[in-house]
C-alpha positions in Angstrom: -1.9 -4.8 13.3 -2.5 -2.1 10.7 -2.4 -4.4 7.6 -5.7 -3.0 6.5 -4.2 0.4 5.8 -3.0 -0.2 2.2 -6.4 -1.6 1.3 -8.2 1.3 3.0 -5.9 3.8 1.2 -6.5 2.1 -2.2 -10.2 2.1 -1.7 -10.2 5.8 -0.8 -8.0 6.5 -3.8 -10.4 4.6 -6.1 -13.3 6.5 -4.6 -11.6 9.8 -5.2 -10.9 9.0 -8.8 -14.4 7.8 -9.3 -15.8 11.1 -7.9 -13.4 13.1 -10.2 -10.9 14.0 -7.5 -8.0 12.7 -9.5 -5.3 14.6 -7.8 -6.2 13.3 -4.3 -6.7 9.9 -5.8 -3.1 9.9 -7.2 -1.8 11.0 -3.8 -3.6 8.2 -2.0 -2.5 5.7 -4.6 1.1 6.8 -4.2 0.8 6.6 -0.4 -0.5 3.0 -0.8 2.5 2.0 -2.9 5.0 3.7 -0.5 3.5 2.0 2.6 3.4 -1.4 0.9 7.0 -1.3 -0.2 8.1 0.1 3.2 6.3 -2.8 5.0 7.8 -5.3 2.6 11.4 -4.1 3.3 10.6 -4.0 7.0 9.4 -7.6 7.1 11.6 -9.2 4.4 14.9 -8.6 6.1 16.0 -12.2 6.9 16.8 -14.9 4.3 14.6 -18.0 4.3 16.3 -21.1 5.4 14.9 -23.9 3.2 16.4 -27.3 3.3 15.0 -29.7 0.7 
């Protein structure tokens, strides 16, 4: 439902860095990485059952 959040945070981080707010940009970029990794571990909990 909120899968746009990492993209929105990354865009805001790039905008902050572009407008010389590097500290806030780094915080937003770090939040993007943390949220992306957390959602990966939340959704990638079951092994895939492939049978070829």
